[in-house]
Residue, then its C-alpha position, 0 to 999 in steps of 0.5 A: x437512480x442519482x443521489x446527492x450523497x455517496x453514503x445515501x447511495x451506499x445505504x440504499x444499495x443491496x449486497x454486491x451492488x456497484x455504486x458509480x460516483x460522478x466526477x467532482x470534489x466530495x468532502x465527506x466520510x464514506x462508509x461501507x459497512x457490513x455488505x459487499x459494495x463496489x465503489x467506483x468513480x465514473x471517470x477515474x481519479x483525475x476527475x473524482x476527489x474525496x476529501x476526508x476533512x481530517x477523518x477517514x475519507x473512506x472506511x470499509x468496515x465490519x465484514x464488508x468482504x469482497x468490496x472494492x474501491x476504484x478510481x479516486x483521489x483521496x486526500x486530507x484523511x487525518x487518520x487514513x485515506x482508506x481504512x479497511x478493518x475487519x473485512x476480507x478480500x477487499x481490493x483498492x485499485x487505481x486510486x491516488x492517495x495524497x496528503x493523508x496520515x496513512x494512505x491505505x490502512x488495513x487492520x485485522x484483515x485477511x486477503x486483499x489487493x492493493x494494485x495500480x495505485x499512486x501513493x504519495x506525500x503521506x506520513x505512511x503510504x500503506x500500513x498493515x496491522x494484524x493482517x495477512x495475505x495482502x498482494x501489493x502490486x504495481x503501485x508507485x509509492x513515493x515521498x512518504x515518511x514510510x512507504x510500506x509498514x507491516x506490523x504483525x502482518x504478511x504480504x506479497x510485495x511485487x513490481x512496485x516503484x518505491x521511490x524517495x521515501x524515508x524508509x521503503x519497507x518496514x517490517x515489525x513483529x512479523x516473525x513466522x509470517x512469510x512475506x515475499x518482496x520481489x521484482x520491485x524498484x527501490x529508487x533514489x532520484x535526488x542525488x543531493x539527498x545522498x550522504x556517505x553515513x546517513x542514507x536518505x531518500x529511501x535511505x533504508x530500502x527494507x528494515x525489519x525487526x523481530x521478523x523472519x521468513x522473508x524472501x527477497x528476490x529480483x529487486x532493483x536498488x539504486x545506489x546507496x539503498x540498503x537493508x537494515x535491522x535495528x540500524x546496523x550498517x547495511x553492508x554488515x546486514x547483507x553479510x549476515x543475511x546472505x545465507x538465509x535470503x535471496x539477494x538477487x539484485x538486478x542491474x536495471x529496473x523491473x518492468x511491470x506485468x499485468x495481473x488478473x485482479x479477479x483471481x489475485x487474492x485466490x492465489x495469496 
């Protein structure tokens, strides 16, 4: 059955249904609420755009467990491109988040996947608040003021290209929540942005305050990237952290493996 409005199709769909969206440009606020819905574009994000019209473009809300959003360009989300709240085991796959306040925002969620997305030109690319066990894998996160922001949250951050952001990863108040950051590429492309005293353009790869139990391993850092706690110089931070953190830096960028998206959240 064909619908002229995405929300009409979602409202009529039964729990666990797949809603396929035809190619085109849609200006609306899509709501998935209190049921499992698999929202998918017919031909991928290159041909299917949802404009949030200065609101949340897509909201997955209130016990919409195991829902998925796949294959959209999301733009003009004044609050968030995709907001996931009070819903567990949600997956955001193969989307492009462009020019939103927050590209993807998880709030009070457990388990989930953010995989194979392009997240660029947002104020914050990906923000997790009061959220646990999100697998952030194989995304290109670039040209955001903050690439990934964890606040009282836990995540596994692997095999992402984190490029030309103001801050690559920020963690706040994550004490006691085990976060793993491994096999990512923190890259500066524009040498003109580099400065001897202020590290610009992904200038702080990883900054964390009031956060412990962080595992760092096998990440690639381009020149002048660093780690920061409360704005101390990066070379001092490395000395302080060395006994407690795995700083096995790589000389060359990491290749990106393929994960089983259907099983990934079970392993978190």
